[in-house]
N, C-alpha and C positions, 0 to 999 in steps of 0.2 A: 684427535688430539684434545679437543674440547672435553670429550667425555672422560678422558684420562685425568685431565686437570680437575674436573669436578669431583671424581672419585677420590683423588689424592687429598683434596681440600676437606673431604668429608671424613677422613680417617681420624680417630681419636688422637688427641695430642698427648704428650708424655705427662702433662699435668693433670690428666683426667678430663679436661674440658675439650671442646671442639672448636675449630676455627669457624668463622662466621657462617654457620650452616643455614641459618634462616634465609638470608638474602640469596646465597649461591644456589641452594636447592630449589627455593621457590621460583627464582628466575629461570633456572634450567627447565623445570617441569612445565611452567607456563609457556616458555618459548616452544617446547616440543608440542604443546597443545595448540598454540597459535597458528602454526604453519598449516596443518590440515583444516583447522577451523576456518581460517580466512579463505582458503581455497574453496571450501564448501559454501561459504557465504556468497562468494562470487558466482559460483555455478547455480546454486539454488535461487539466489537473488535475481539473476538474469532470467531464469525460467519463470519465477514468480512475477516479475515486472512485465514480461512478455504476455503472460496469461491475463494479468490485470488490464493491459492495453487491449488485448483481444476482446475481453468482456465489454470494453467501452468503445469498441470500434463504431457502433451506431452513432455515437456522439461526435465522431471525427469526420470531417470532410477530407478524405484521404488525398484527393487531388490537390488540395490547398495546404496540407500540412507540410512542415519543413523538418529537416533533421534537427534543428534547434528546438522545435516544438517537442519532438520525440525525446530529446535529452531532458528537457524540462519536465515532461510527464514522468519519465523514469525517476528523476530526482524527487518529485513530489510524492510519488507512490512508495518510495523506499521506506520512509518512517512507518507507514502502515504495515509493511511486511516484516519489519525488523522484529516485532514482538512474536511473530510466528517462526521466523527463520533462526534467530539467535539461539534459542534453547536447543533446537535440533543440531545446528552446526557446532555449538559448544560441546554437546554430548558426543558427537562424532569425533571432535578433536580430542576429547578425554580418552575415548576408547581406543582410537588409533595411536595416540601418543603412548599410553601405557602398554598397548599391544606391541609397539616397536621396542620399548624398553625391555619388555619380557623376552622378546625374540633375541635381543642382544645380551641377555643375562645381566642387564644393568640393575634391575630390581634386586636380583640375587646378590649382586655386589654391594648394593646399598644396605641390604639387610645384614650382610657380613660385616659392614662397617658399623653396625650397631644402631641403624636408623629404623625405627618402627614404621610399619605401613600406614599407621594413623598419621604420622608426621608427613608422609608423602601426599596424602589426600587433603591435608589441612589447607594448603594454599589454593587448591582447586575449589574447595567449598567456599572459602573466603572470596575468591574471585567470582564465583557464581552468585554470591550475595551482592557483590558490587554490580554485576551485570543486571541483576534484578532491579536494583535501585535506579540504575541508568535507564533501563527499559521503561520503568514506571514514569520517570521524568520525560522520556522521549514521547511516550503515548499521551501524556497530559499536556505537554508544552509544544513539542515540535510537530507531532502528527496533526493536531487541529489546524495549525497555520499552514502546513503543507497541503492538507485537503482543501482548505479555502482557496489557496492559490491554484490547485488543480481544477476545482470546480469553476473558478473564474476563467481559466484558460479554455476549458472544454465547452462551457455553456454561455460564456459572454464574449471572450476575446476572439476565439476562432469564428463563431457565427457572424460577429460584426466585421471581421476582416474580409469575409466573403462578400464583397460588394459586386455591383453589376459590372464594374470595370474588369473583373476577373472571370466573368462567365464566358463559356465557349461561344463562338459565333456559329451561325447557321442552325441554331436550335432554339425552340420556344421554351422559355423558362417561366416557372411560377414564382412570383415574388409577393408573398403575403396575400395571395388571392388575385393579384394582377398578373397578366401575361406579358412577357417582354421577349421580343425577337431582335437579335443584332445580326445584321448581314455580314459586316466585316469590321476590322479594327485597324487603325493606324497607331502602332505602338509608340512611334516617335512623338506625335502630337496629341496622343490620347483622344483622337477623334474617332467616333463611330459612324458607320455608314449604313443607310437603309435600316433605320430603327423603327420598329412597330411596337406600340404599347396599347394593350387592351385593358381598359378600365371598366370593371363591372359597376353598373349604376342603374338602380331601379329595375333589376332583372334583365338588363340589356348591356351590351358592350359599346363603350365609346372608344373609337379607334384613333390613335395619334400616329401619324407617319411623318418621319423626318428624314430628309435626304442625308443630313449629317447631324450629329449630336455630341454633346459632352456632358459628363456627369459632374455636378457641383455639389459639394457637401458643406453646409453651414450650420449655424445654431438651430435652425428650424428643421433640419433633416436633409435627406438626399433629394436632389432635383435633377431633372433632365432638361438641359437647355438646347432647343432646336432652332437654329436660325431660319429655317425655311422648311415648309411641309404642308400637310393637309390634316384636317380633322374630319373624320367620318362620323356623322351623328345619325343615330337610328330614328326613323320616323314611323308613323303608323302604316298599316297595310304592308308590312315587311319591306318598306323602302328606306333608303338612306340618303343623306345629303352630305356632299363633300364641300368643305370650306377651306380655302388656302389661308395660310398664316405666315407671319414673319416674327422672329424672335419670341417664340413661345417657351415658357418654362413650366414643366409639369412636376409637381411634388409627388414623389413615390412614397408608399407606406413603409414605415420602418419594419425591419425584420423582427418577427416575434422570436423571443428567446425562451428556450425551454428551461424550467427550473432544474437544479440538480436532483437526482433521484433520492438522496438521503443526506441529511445534515448531521446525523449523530456522530459520525467519524470526525467531523470538523468542529466538535464541541469539546471544550476542556471539561474536566471532571466537575468543577463547580457549576458550569452551565448545564451539564447532564443532571445534576441534582435538582436544579431549578426546573428543568424540563420534566423530570420524573414527578415532581410535585404537581405540576400542571396536568400531566397525563393521568395521575391518580385522581385528581378532582374531577376531570372529565369522565373517567371510568365510573366513579362513584355516582355521578349524575345519570349517565345514559345506560351503562352496562351493555353497550353494543359491542359487536365483534371487532369493529374498527378501532374503538378506543381500547379494548382489551389487547389487541395485537400491538397497538402503539405503546401501551404501558409495558407489555412484555419485552418488546424490542429495546426500549430505553433501559429497563432494568438489566437486560442481558448485556447491553453495552457497558453499563457501569460495572457489572460483575467481571467482565472480561478485562477491564482496566486494572483490576486487582489480581485476577488469576493468571493471566498470560505473563506478566512480568515475573511472577513468583516461579514460573516454570523453569527459569534459568537456575535458581537455587535448588529446586526439586530434582532436576536431572543431574546436577553436579553431586548432590548427596547420594543418589542411587547409583550413578554410573561410576564414580571414582572408586569406591571400595570393590566393586565387581571387576573393574578394569585392572586395578593394581594387583589383583590375585590371578590375573590371566595366565594360562599356561603358555608354553613357548610358542605354540601356534596362535599368537596373540591377536593377530588382525582378524582372522576368521571368527575367533571367539568374540572379538569386539563387535563385529557386524551382527552376530547372532544376539548378543546382549542388547545392542541398540535397537534391533528390530522388535524384540520383546518389550522393551521399555516404551517405545513409540506405540506399539499395538495396545498395551495396557492403558497408556495415557489417553489416546484418542478414543478407544472403546469406552472408557469411563466418561469422557466428555459427551459422546453421542448418547449414551444410555441415560445420563443424568441431566441432559439439557431439557428444560421444561418446554412442553408444547403449548401450554396455557399459562396464563398469568398466575404467579404464586406469591406468597408473602416475600418481601425483599430478603429477609434473613435466610429463608429457605433457599432462595435462588442463589444467594451468595455462597452458602454452604455447599450447594451442588456444584457451583463453579470451582470452588477451592478443593473439593474432594479429591480429584486426580492428583493435585500437588501434595495433599496430605498423605494419600496412600503411598506415593513414591517416596516422600520424605520419611515416613515411618519405616518403610522397608529399607531405606538407605541407612537410617540410624541403627537399625538392627545389624545390618551388614558391616557398618563401621565398628560397632562394638565387638563383632566377631572377626574383624579383618586380620588381626595378628595371631589368631589361633592356628595351630598347626593342623 
């Protein structure tokens, strides 16, 4: 019914003009694209987030992580993946939507109504340009904030959350070089039983044993309060001395935190420019491999901030004219075209990606070349799209 209404509205009126074609046609085509594109975003996004979490599993203490932590990580990782996922899913939406229209002879009906194929692809390309702008803003504004929150969760919040109160009983644990053993735990009173602490000191271990203990955290750090127990002090000639105590408080070392592996993704474009200037000065002074790699990575990140968002526009320009001329077996044709476009795009990215530091203008041109190639091919295809 909806298709019939659309086609009726697109027929020329008796006065030679047409009823509001712009809004109706654009809305109809974009709606057809949105359904498969959103479904593809959900599927590919889920796989991408799961893969990113798998790559970061070493930074997660899986026995202490909660479902809420997983949801937060997925939310923080999403902006980073959007720049890669949106161009692919938008292209798939274009190809599948026009393929379905071709199978149902709707494109033929639109052409019979006097609508050019250029008019059909125009809203798609315009929306691709809008997606490119949104993707650029997302990478420059949302992604850095999301990556900062993710790094804080993985490398600060989760490690600090794993206190001795959560450690399993009956096992000797390493706490920043100290060894801690907990015999049992009373969850109701948060009291520990048979606690043994080995403190390395001058090449020997001082042993603290408490019949019961509680962990207390204050401004000075984490402490173990033991009402009663013994201190075993090492002596010469491999002998030890045991001394009983009452109300002893032992300050434990703070847990060392690992720095995040990379901070480039958590920088806005302005901060990356500043970092590039610093890396360039360091490279000009030392010419070492480490400074060269650092400069190359920073420049690569800057180039990707421009090239990846433009991929939305590039794939819309190349995919729309090929899809709108799809034969009646539209979907199989769409998958074939999509595969070729992705193959060309990522092959060019791999071939042109510099392995050593290059002048920034050259690196930017290399990064933009896949988009330029697809865009030029798309412009030629659009120019010829209405030819029989």
